[in-house]
Phi, psi and omega in degrees: 000128181270137178261122181239132176269126180285145182301325180294316179295322179296313179297317180297316181293321177295319179297315181294327178286328184274337185302312180298322180294320180293321179294316179296320179294320179295322179293324180290331181285334180285129180292143178280136179282137179288143179294325179299315179297319179296317179295321177297318180295322177296315180297317179299317181297321179289329180273350185307317179299319179293320178296314180298318178298318179296318178295315178301316180298319182291314186274356182305320182275353182255323188238147178280348178229148177285128174287154181262148175246122178259143182305324181284357175258016180244130178241126177280120180274317181204142173224129182211161174278133178282321176235168181092177181184199179303123179084351180232099184275087173287151183246035173246117186240154174236127181237121176254131183217162175238146179218156177236093180293155184227159171244150173052228184279060176064047175267112182295137178252341180171187178227133184228149176239136179218156175240128181240134175254142180239124183202145174291350180281341181272143180303318180262004179070350181228136183215128174283122182249342178204142176220127179226123176280122185267323188201143174249143178249144178285134179278149174296159184308317184285001175241000182291341177295345179277349177286133177279154184302322181291345180265014177100010179274121182293000000 
């Protein structure tokens, strides 16, 4: 009696043997995300409501619509402990960041820097302590109707 391996069974067995190796190779090809970048992104996401409120407050008198702040448009300039030091982990932090709010399809309206403090001493644990408008961008003609008269709109 002759033993014959059917082509379908041969292909299936080869596929099953190669699948784990292909999966492992694909995982190795994907770049690993740095933990520091991931932690920064988590912090930005948690601070986003406070950042958006600060931007809304600043642009309220200039624009008829609130510009949006996207997490990827936020850069952390500095993060530090306000109290504590080596061997003393204080939980009062100061975070300075810059953002570029946008209108509509990502039309930049300006650049802003703010400092936010995070502390268990604050009722909401987060407090805006400084806001500085760094730069204003000119809006395209089809968005100038959003400028309020007090902001230089004729």
